[in-house]
Every structure is written in C-alpha cells, then in structure tokens.
C-alpha positions as CSV (number, residue, x, y, z in Angstrom):
1,M,28.4,0.8,43.7
2,R,28.6,4.4,42.6
3,L,28.4,3.6,38.8
4,P,25.2,1.5,39.0
5,L,23.5,4.1,41.2
6,T,24.5,6.8,38.7
7,L,23.0,4.8,35.8
8,I,19.8,4.2,37.7
9,Q,19.5,7.9,38.5
10,R,20.1,8.8,34.9
11,A,17.5,6.3,33.8
12,R,15.0,7.7,36.2
13,D,15.7,11.3,35.0
14,C,15.2,10.2,31.3
15,L,11.9,8.5,32.1
16,T,10.7,11.6,34.0
17,V,11.6,13.9,31.1
18,A,10.0,11.5,28.6
19,A,6.8,11.3,30.7
20,I,6.6,15.0,31.0
21,S,7.2,15.5,27.3
22,V,4.5,13.0,26.4
23,F,2.1,14.6,28.8
24,L,2.7,18.0,27.3
25,A,2.3,16.7,23.8
26,V,-0.9,14.9,24.5
27,S,-2.3,17.8,26.5
28,A,-1.5,20.2,23.6
29,G,-3.2,17.9,21.1
30,L,-6.3,17.5,23.3
31,W,-6.5,21.3,24.0
32,F,-6.2,22.0,20.3
33,F,-8.9,19.5,19.4
34,L,-11.3,20.8,22.1
35,T,-10.7,24.4,21.1
36,L,-11.4,23.6,17.4
37,A,-14.4,21.6,18.3
38,G,-15.8,24.4,20.3
39,E,-15.3,26.9,17.5
40,M,-16.9,24.5,15.1
41,R,-20.0,24.1,17.3
42,E,-20.4,27.8,17.5
43,G,-20.2,28.2,13.8
44,E,-17.0,30.2,13.9
45,T,-15.2,27.9,11.4
46,R,-18.0,27.8,8.8
47,A,-16.7,30.7,6.7
48,L,-13.2,29.4,6.6
49,D,-14.3,25.9,5.9
50,E,-16.4,27.0,2.9
51,K,-13.6,29.2,1.5
52,L,-11.0,26.4,1.7
53,L,-13.4,23.8,0.3
54,L,-14.4,26.0,-2.7
55,L,-10.7,26.6,-3.5
56,L,-10.5,23.0,-4.6
57,R,-13.5,23.4,-6.9
58,T,-13.9,24.7,-10.4
59,P,-15.0,28.4,-10.2
60,G,-18.7,28.7,-11.1
61,N,-19.2,24.9,-10.9
62,P,-18.7,23.7,-7.3
63,D,-19.7,20.2,-8.1
64,N,-16.6,19.7,-10.3
65,P,-13.3,19.3,-8.5
66,L,-10.4,21.4,-9.6
67,G,-8.1,19.9,-12.3
68,P,-8.5,17.2,-14.9
69,R,-10.3,13.9,-14.4
70,W,-7.2,11.9,-13.7
71,V,-6.5,14.1,-10.7
72,E,-9.9,13.2,-9.2
73,E,-9.1,9.5,-9.8
74,A,-5.7,9.9,-8.2
75,M,-7.3,11.5,-5.2
76,R,-9.7,8.6,-4.8
77,D,-6.6,6.3,-4.8
78,V,-4.9,8.4,-2.2
79,T,-8.0,8.6,0.0
80,A,-8.3,4.8,-0.1
81,L,-5.0,4.6,1.8
82,G,-6.8,6.0,4.8
83,G,-9.9,4.0,4.4
84,F,-11.1,1.3,6.8
85,T,-10.3,-1.6,4.6
86,V,-6.7,-0.6,3.8
87,L,-5.9,0.5,7.3
88,T,-7.3,-2.7,8.7
89,L,-5.1,-4.8,6.4
90,V,-2.1,-2.7,7.2
91,A,-2.7,-3.0,11.0
92,V,-3.4,-6.8,10.8
93,I,-0.3,-7.5,8.7
94,G,1.8,-5.4,10.9
95,V,0.6,-7.1,14.1
96,I,1.1,-10.6,12.5
97,A,4.6,-9.6,11.4
98,L,5.6,-8.3,14.8
99,A,4.1,-11.4,16.5
100,R,6.1,-13.8,14.3
101,T,9.3,-12.0,15.3
102,R,8.2,-12.3,18.9
103,R,8.0,-8.5,19.4
104,W,4.9,-9.0,21.5
105,R,4.8,-5.6,23.1
106,A,5.1,-3.8,19.7
107,A,2.3,-6.0,18.3
108,V,0.0,-5.1,21.2
109,V,0.9,-1.4,21.0
110,L,0.1,-1.3,17.2
111,A,-3.2,-3.2,17.7
112,G,-4.1,-0.9,20.7
113,V,-3.4,2.2,18.7
114,A,-5.4,1.1,15.7
115,L,-8.4,0.0,17.8
116,G,-8.2,3.0,20.1
117,A,-8.0,5.5,17.2
118,E,-11.0,3.9,15.4
119,L,-13.1,3.8,18.5
120,T,-12.3,7.4,19.4
121,S,-13.2,8.6,16.0
122,D,-16.5,6.8,16.0
123,L,-17.5,8.1,19.4
124,L,-16.5,11.7,18.6
125,K,-18.5,11.5,15.4
126,L,-21.6,10.5,17.4
127,A,-21.0,13.1,20.0
128,Y,-20.6,16.1,17.6
129,A,-22.9,14.8,14.9
130,R,-21.7,17.3,12.3
131,P,-23.3,17.0,8.9
132,R,-21.2,16.4,5.8
133,P,-20.5,19.3,3.5
134,D,-23.5,20.3,1.4
135,L,-21.8,22.9,-0.9
136,T,-20.6,20.4,-3.5
137,A,-21.3,16.9,-4.8
138,Q,-19.4,14.3,-2.8
139,G,-16.8,12.3,-4.7
140,S,-16.9,9.3,-2.4
141,Y,-19.5,7.3,-0.5
142,V,-19.9,8.3,3.2
143,Y,-22.0,6.7,5.9
144,T,-21.1,8.5,9.1
145,H,-21.0,12.1,10.5
146,S,-18.2,14.5,9.5
147,F,-16.3,15.6,12.6
148,P,-13.6,14.5,13.0
149,S,-12.4,12.8,9.9
150,G,-11.9,9.1,10.5
151,H,-9.5,8.8,7.6
152,S,-7.2,11.5,9.1
153,T,-7.6,10.2,12.7
154,V,-6.8,6.5,12.1
155,S,-4.2,7.0,9.3
156,T,-2.2,9.4,11.5
157,A,-2.3,7.0,14.4
158,I,-1.4,3.8,12.4
159,Y,1.1,5.2,9.9
160,F,3.1,7.2,12.5
161,T,3.2,4.2,14.8
162,L,4.6,2.1,12.0
163,A,7.0,4.9,11.2
164,A,8.2,4.8,14.7
165,L,8.8,1.1,14.5
166,L,10.7,1.4,11.2
167,A,12.8,4.3,12.5
168,S,13.8,2.4,15.6
169,A,15.4,-0.2,13.3
170,V,17.4,2.3,11.3
171,A,20.8,3.6,12.5
172,R,21.2,6.7,10.4
173,H,19.5,9.9,11.4
174,G,18.9,10.8,7.8
175,S,17.0,7.6,7.1
176,R,14.9,8.1,10.2
177,A,14.1,11.6,9.0
178,L,13.1,10.3,5.6
179,I,10.7,7.8,7.1
180,L,9.0,10.4,9.2
181,V,8.8,13.0,6.4
182,T,7.4,10.4,4.0
183,T,4.8,9.4,6.6
184,A,3.8,13.0,7.2
185,F,3.4,13.6,3.5
186,L,1.2,10.5,3.2
187,V,-1.0,11.6,6.1
188,L,-1.2,15.1,4.7
189,A,-2.2,13.8,1.2
190,I,-4.9,11.6,2.7
191,G,-6.4,14.6,4.6
192,V,-6.3,16.9,1.6
193,S,-8.0,14.2,-0.6
194,R,-10.9,14.2,1.8
195,V,-11.5,17.9,1.3
196,Y,-10.8,17.7,-2.4
197,L,-13.5,15.0,-2.8
198,G,-16.0,17.2,-0.9
199,V,-16.7,14.6,1.9
200,H,-15.1,16.6,4.8
201,W,-14.7,20.2,5.9
202,P,-11.1,21.2,6.4
203,T,-11.5,21.5,10.1
204,D,-12.7,17.9,10.2
205,V,-9.4,16.9,8.8
206,V,-7.4,19.0,11.1
207,A,-9.3,17.7,14.1
208,G,-8.6,14.2,12.9
209,W,-4.9,14.9,12.7
210,A,-5.0,16.2,16.3
211,V,-6.7,13.1,17.7
212,G,-4.6,10.7,15.6
213,S,-1.4,12.4,16.8
214,I,-2.4,11.8,20.5
215,W,-2.6,8.1,19.8
216,A,0.6,8.1,17.8
217,V,2.5,9.9,20.6
218,A,1.1,7.4,23.1
219,G,2.2,4.5,21.0
220,W,5.6,6.0,20.4
221,R,6.2,6.4,24.1
222,L,5.1,2.8,24.8
223,L,7.5,1.5,22.1
224,R,10.4,3.6,23.5
225,S,9.8,2.3,27.0
226,A,9.9,-1.3,25.6
227,D,13.2,-0.7,23.7
228,P,15.3,1.9,25.6
229,P,18.3,3.4,23.8
230,R,21.8,2.2,24.7
231,R,23.7,4.2,27.2
232,P,27.1,5.6,26.3
233,E,28.6,3.9,29.3
234,D,27.6,0.5,27.9
235,A,29.4,1.2,24.7
236,L,32.5,2.3,26.5
237,H,32.3,-0.7,28.8
238,N,32.1,-3.0,25.7
239,Q,35.0,-1.3,24.1
240,A,37.2,-1.5,27.2
241,A,36.4,-5.1,27.9
242,P,39.6,-7.1,27.3
243,R,39.5,-9.9,24.7
244,A,40.5,-13.4,25.6
245,P,43.8,-14.3,23.9
246,T,43.5,-16.7,21.0
247,R,46.1,-19.4,20.2
248,A,46.9,-20.0,16.6
249,T,46.1,-23.5,15.4
250,P,48.7,-25.4,13.4
251,T,46.9,-24.6,10.2
252,E,46.9,-20.9,11.0
253,G,50.6,-21.0,11.8
254,R,51.5,-22.4,8.3
255,R,49.6,-19.7,6.4
C-alpha cells in the first residue's frame, strides 16, 4: 500500500502547488488592473496615453494614421479578429467541436471563459465610464465606453484558452511554444490595432490584457484539472508489465 499512498500524496502536492500558482497569477493580474485603473481615474496616465497614441499618427495631422492606406485597412482586418462577431463565432464553433468529441468539461470551460470575459468587460466599462480618445478621428465604429478594451479582454481570454486546448494535444514542447507565441502575437496585434485606429487609449488595451489573462489562467487551470498529466510511475509500470506470450499460427510458421 506504500506506492498508492505515495502517488496520492504527490497528486495532492501537485494540486496544492497548482492552486497556489493560479491564485498568485490571478492576484497579480487583479492587482495590476486595479492599480492601472486607479492611476487612470486620477489622470496620471493621460500624458503617456496621448504620447503613445500620437506616435501612431502622422506628425501635424493626428486624424491620419501612420503609414500608407493599406496599413490602415490591414489594421481594420486585424481588429476584426477581436470583435464581437468573430469571437462569438470562434467560441461557438469551438464549443460545438468539443461537445461533438464528448469533451464536455472543455466545452463548458470555453463557454464560461467567453461569457465571463464579455460580461466582465461590459460591467467594467459601465463602472469606469471612460470616454473614448478625442485627439484623433476614430477609424472604427464604437458604441461603448473605453476602459478596458473589450477587444483585448475577450480576445485574450478566448484565444489563450483555445491555445491551451491545442497545446494539450501536442506532444512536442517546441510545437506547444509555437502555439503560445502565435497566440500572444495575435492578441498583441489586436490590441495595437485598437490604438492605431484611435478607438482606445493604450492603457485601455493593457487593462484589457490584464482582465483577459485572469480568465485565461482560470480556464487553463480548469482544463488541467480535467486532464491531469501522466505520472512517470504509470509509464514505468506499463513498460514493466509482462506481455502475454503469443503462439504462432500455422500460416505464420510457414512464412
């Protein structure tokens, strides 16, 4: 009975470390968001926001984004990847695909992360009621308040949750890293596009990343608890298990 007890103890230790890690990550994200929100309300971020926003505008003509026209069109395409319509389609398709493969818990986690991130973003916008940037012409239609960026919040939550699902199905560490780096680049590009189009202050985007990361970490932890990694002892046990002898059939004996 010593081996099962040892495995149980190790499993408990792993769960304890994972729970502490998630708690620290979520706490750090929440602390960062609240600190940034406090600075924003006091007007401490205004100068930096204006400076960074104008860096992406033509000098002397703040209504004109930096670069040729095709760059502005490309940024609209990128920002659409974090829009409500695209993210809703991605989440719904992901949930249906997971449900069809009977991965019920993963489907529920993805749906919960998507809905939770969207609801959190909407409530925070109402709570802080920050006006949209007024320094430049806006390159996209907007209907809500500015802080935090809904595109940054929800895209971070959904895309990183999907990245965790994909990475869990890949064996090679290099492939997992590629998935996460690609996802990070996509989320970064969506956030930058919001500032480039003049519809968000830079601190709106950073705050959205922080809130979205909290949901992504929570989703990742729930997915890990549903699909725990294999223990080395299991692999050794499978390798050491004797194989039943096989008898050659008459056909095999004549070959």
